[in-house]
One Martini backbone bead per residue (centre of mass of N, CA, C, O) as a GRO file, in nm:
protein
  208
    1MET     BB    1   8.223  17.762  15.016
    2LYS     BB    2   8.233  17.650  15.328
    3VAL     BB    3   8.361  17.367  15.531
    4SER     BB    4   8.219  17.170  15.804
    5ALA     BB    5   8.320  16.888  15.989
    6SER     BB    6   8.142  16.629  16.134
    7PHE     BB    7   8.184  16.356  16.400
    8LEU     BB    8   7.915  16.256  16.539
    9SER     BB    9   7.878  15.977  16.342
   10SER     BB   10   8.125  15.841  16.429
   11GLN     BB   11   8.303  15.517  16.476
   12ASP     BB   12   8.607  15.661  16.419
   13ILE     BB   13   8.751  15.937  16.515
   14VAL     BB   14   9.052  15.919  16.461
   15ARG     BB   15   9.042  15.828  16.167
   16ASP     BB   16   8.861  16.069  16.063
   17LEU     BB   17   9.048  16.302  16.145
   18VAL     BB   18   9.287  16.217  15.972
   19LYS     BB   19   9.134  16.225  15.703
   20LEU     BB   20   9.043  16.525  15.722
   21ASN     BB   21   9.338  16.643  15.733
   22GLU     BB   22   9.378  16.558  15.412
   23THR     BB   23   9.193  16.779  15.347
   24ASP     BB   24   9.015  17.100  15.255
   25VAL     BB   25   8.882  17.152  15.502
   26ASP     BB   26   8.813  17.423  15.711
   27TYR     BB   27   8.656  17.258  15.944
   28ILE     BB   28   8.594  17.135  16.271
   29HIS     BB   29   8.301  17.007  16.403
   30VAL     BB   30   8.211  17.054  16.751
   31ASP     BB   31   8.001  16.862  16.943
   32ILE     BB   32   7.829  16.977  17.244
   33MET     BB   33   7.669  16.769  17.497
   34ASP     BB   34   7.481  16.759  17.824
   35GLY     BB   35   7.178  16.622  17.849
   36LYS     BB   36   6.983  16.894  17.865
   37PHE     BB   37   6.942  17.072  17.616
   38VAL     BB   38   6.991  16.787  17.521
   39LYS     BB   39   6.961  16.442  17.536
   40ASN     BB   40   7.240  16.418  17.457
   41LYS     BB   41   7.591  16.299  17.493
   42THR     BB   42   7.919  16.377  17.506
   43MET     BB   43   8.226  16.373  17.544
   44PRO     BB   44   8.450  16.468  17.748
   45PHE     BB   45   8.708  16.690  17.767
   46ARG     BB   46   8.937  16.485  17.845
   47GLU     BB   47   8.900  16.369  17.547
   48MET     BB   48   8.860  16.614  17.345
   49LYS     BB   49   9.149  16.755  17.387
   50HIS     BB   50   9.298  16.539  17.178
   51ILE     BB   51   9.235  16.641  16.885
   52TYR     BB   52   9.518  16.773  16.808
   53LYS     BB   53   9.661  16.493  16.733
   54TYR     BB   54   9.469  16.459  16.446
   55THR     BB   55   9.444  16.783  16.397
   56SER     BB   56   9.505  17.117  16.232
   57LYS     BB   57   9.235  17.214  16.231
   58ARG     BB   58   9.001  17.425  16.276
   59LEU     BB   59   8.760  17.502  16.519
   60ASP     BB   60   8.391  17.438  16.541
   61VAL     BB   61   8.212  17.518  16.820
   62HIS     BB   62   7.914  17.342  16.951
   63LEU     BB   63   7.695  17.445  17.208
   64MET     BB   64   7.464  17.207  17.365
   65VAL     BB   65   7.399  17.399  17.640
   66GLU     BB   66   7.307  17.554  17.944
   67ASP     BB   67   7.633  17.638  18.025
   68PRO     BB   68   7.854  17.784  17.826
   69ALA     BB   69   8.062  17.939  18.009
   70SER     BB   70   8.197  17.670  18.127
   71TYR     BB   71   8.327  17.589  17.829
   72VAL     BB   72   8.501  17.816  17.709
   73PRO     BB   73   8.787  17.783  17.847
   74LEU     BB   74   8.841  17.503  17.731
   75TYR     BB   75   8.806  17.560  17.408
   76ALA     BB   76   9.003  17.808  17.398
   77GLY     BB   77   9.268  17.608  17.425
   78LEU     BB   78   9.227  17.542  17.144
   79ASN     BB   79   9.195  17.528  16.784
   80THR     BB   80   8.989  17.791  16.788
   81GLU     BB   81   8.755  17.997  16.605
   82PHE     BB   82   8.467  17.891  16.709
   83ILE     BB   83   8.199  17.981  16.943
   84THR     BB   84   7.883  17.819  16.989
   85PHE     BB   85   7.554  17.914  17.092
   86HIS     BB   86   7.229  17.937  17.221
   87VAL     BB   87   6.964  18.160  17.224
   88GLU     BB   88   6.776  17.965  17.407
   89VAL     BB   89   6.914  17.998  17.680
   90ASP     BB   90   6.830  18.298  17.788
   91LYS     BB   91   7.119  18.364  17.944
   92ASN     BB   92   7.391  18.552  17.949
   93ILE     BB   93   7.467  18.615  17.647
   94GLU     BB   94   7.646  18.866  17.643
   95GLU     BB   95   7.860  18.759  17.845
   96CYS     BB   96   7.945  18.513  17.673
   97LEU     BB   97   8.040  18.665  17.422
   98LYS     BB   98   8.259  18.829  17.575
   99LEU     BB   99   8.418  18.586  17.672
  100ILE     BB  100   8.503  18.480  17.398
  101LYS     BB  101   8.647  18.747  17.308
  102SER     BB  102   8.865  18.743  17.540
  103TYR     BB  103   9.008  18.495  17.359
  104SER     BB  104   9.006  18.565  17.051
  105ILE     BB  105   8.720  18.453  16.965
  106LYS     BB  106   8.472  18.361  16.773
  107THR     BB  107   8.129  18.422  16.750
  108GLY     BB  108   7.823  18.226  16.818
  109LEU     BB  109   7.478  18.184  16.709
  110SER     BB  110   7.214  17.968  16.763
  111ILE     BB  111   6.919  17.838  16.573
  112LYS     BB  112   6.627  17.708  16.577
  113PRO     BB  113   6.367  17.627  16.369
  114ASN     BB  114   6.133  17.774  16.583
  115THR     BB  115   6.293  18.036  16.595
  116ASN     BB  116   6.298  18.366  16.600
  117VAL     BB  117   6.516  18.588  16.449
  118ARG     BB  118   6.473  18.832  16.652
  119GLU     BB  119   6.646  18.707  16.887
  120LEU     BB  120   6.927  18.818  16.760
  121VAL     BB  121   6.942  19.133  16.756
  122PRO     BB  122   7.083  19.220  17.038
  123TYR     BB  123   7.369  19.049  16.937
  124LEU     BB  124   7.500  19.138  16.663
  125PRO     BB  125   7.755  19.314  16.757
  126LEU     BB  126   7.888  19.019  16.885
  127VAL     BB  127   7.865  18.862  16.606
  128ASP     BB  128   8.024  18.626  16.362
  129MET     BB  129   7.794  18.392  16.383
  130ILE     BB  130   7.526  18.208  16.227
  131LEU     BB  131   7.358  17.912  16.337
  132VAL     BB  132   7.160  17.711  16.136
  133MET     BB  133   6.911  17.494  16.208
  134SER     BB  134   6.802  17.207  15.990
  135VAL     BB  135   6.755  17.075  16.269
  136GLU     BB  136   6.723  16.914  16.548
  137PRO     BB  137   6.914  16.926  16.805
  138GLY     BB  138   7.132  16.622  16.900
  139GLU     BB  139   7.137  16.468  16.605
  140GLY     BB  140   7.233  16.264  16.367
  141GLY     BB  141   7.094  16.202  16.038
  142GLN     BB  142   6.900  16.416  15.954
  143GLU     BB  143   6.660  16.588  15.792
  144PHE     BB  144   6.612  16.848  15.602
  145ILE     BB  145   6.460  17.156  15.650
  146GLU     BB  146   6.320  17.340  15.399
  147GLU     BB  147   6.248  17.613  15.556
  148THR     BB  148   6.543  17.712  15.591
  149LYS     BB  149   6.571  17.888  15.344
  150GLU     BB  150   6.401  18.128  15.460
  151LYS     BB  151   6.572  18.172  15.713
  152ILE     BB  152   6.833  18.250  15.577
  153GLU     BB  153   6.715  18.495  15.424
  154GLU     BB  154   6.621  18.645  15.678
  155ILE     BB  155   6.904  18.672  15.805
  156ARG     BB  156   7.039  18.823  15.574
  157THR     BB  157   6.854  19.071  15.597
  158LEU     BB  158   6.921  19.135  15.891
  159LEU     BB  159   7.226  19.186  15.850
  160ASP     BB  160   7.192  19.414  15.645
  161THR     BB  161   7.019  19.606  15.817
  162TYR     BB  162   7.253  19.597  16.064
  163GLN     BB  163   7.539  19.582  15.949
  164CYS     BB  164   7.631  19.272  15.960
  165SER     BB  165   7.925  19.047  15.914
  166ALA     BB  166   7.812  18.786  15.961
  167VAL     BB  167   7.807  18.459  15.924
  168ILE     BB  168   7.651  18.177  15.761
  169SER     BB  169   7.545  17.873  15.907
  170VAL     BB  170   7.473  17.520  15.830
  171ASP     BB  171   7.295  17.257  16.030
  172GLY     BB  172   7.167  16.974  15.885
  173GLY     BB  173   7.127  16.766  15.622
  174VAL     BB  174   7.382  16.809  15.453
  175ASN     BB  175   7.412  16.811  15.090
  176ASP     BB  176   7.411  16.801  14.742
  177LYS     BB  177   7.097  16.871  14.750
  178THR     BB  178   7.058  17.092  14.995
  179LYS     BB  179   7.261  17.324  14.914
  180SER     BB  180   7.056  17.491  14.732
  181LEU     BB  181   6.910  17.602  15.009
  182CYS     BB  182   7.213  17.759  15.088
  183SER     BB  183   7.307  18.015  14.906
  184LYS     BB  184   7.313  18.241  15.157
  185ALA     BB  185   7.550  18.106  15.266
  186ASP     BB  186   7.899  18.034  15.394
  187VAL     BB  187   7.844  17.766  15.566
  188LEU     BB  188   7.884  17.405  15.578
  189VAL     BB  189   7.750  17.145  15.771
  190ALA     BB  190   7.894  16.809  15.774
  191GLY     BB  191   7.865  16.462  15.839
  192SER     BB  192   7.747  16.185  15.722
  193TYR     BB  193   7.805  16.262  15.423
  194ILE     BB  194   8.114  16.226  15.477
  195ILE     BB  195   8.174  15.988  15.687
  196ASN     BB  196   7.997  15.759  15.513
  197ASP     BB  197   8.243  15.788  15.322
  198ASP     BB  198   8.541  15.712  15.162
  199ASN     BB  199   8.539  16.007  15.010
  200PHE     BB  200   8.581  16.299  15.152
  201GLN     BB  201   8.673  16.502  14.932
  202GLU     BB  202   8.435  16.464  14.739
  203LYS     BB  203   8.217  16.567  14.936
  204ILE     BB  204   8.334  16.843  14.995
  205SER     BB  205   8.344  16.947  14.698
  206SER     BB  206   8.023  16.920  14.653
  207LEU     BB  207   7.970  17.182  14.859
  208ARG     BB  208   8.118  17.440  14.712
   0.00000   0.00000   0.00000
């Protein structure tokens, strides 16, 4: 199991990024919120672009925004492996996925807890990762929605049916207790579970 660490709930981002860089975490999960698609808003790109100074880890960028295409060129210029946006944006999805691929970056589509997995089907040929939200997006520290287990399994079946090699990532309320509900996933995104502990490596290892 790969682990992607989110710093959304961090009180000292620079310190925590430096600490994460000393662990074997696979990715740094970067949450981008515009205050429109979700109610909260994260720091602007002019500040976020300095992340490379504090970590050499590959970035796993999660766009919770209404107009993902406008953010893609910005984050494509960083040490980014995945750029993910929401299928609920429901406009220009195919064009945005192709835009991400034009930068030789892996594509991701995220899906909210109450969205039907069939919404993903038209885009599977262009997708490298499905990000399953196990909480309502936009805020850290929420409890894992247990029905997510069935959703992950449904998406795994969908990928097998359409012979799609995309990985499944799970984001929200992930910890050493809820990871058992994510056995069909490939990547676990954890924020407060890691960041709020003194020993980052111990928490990361407990998720593998």
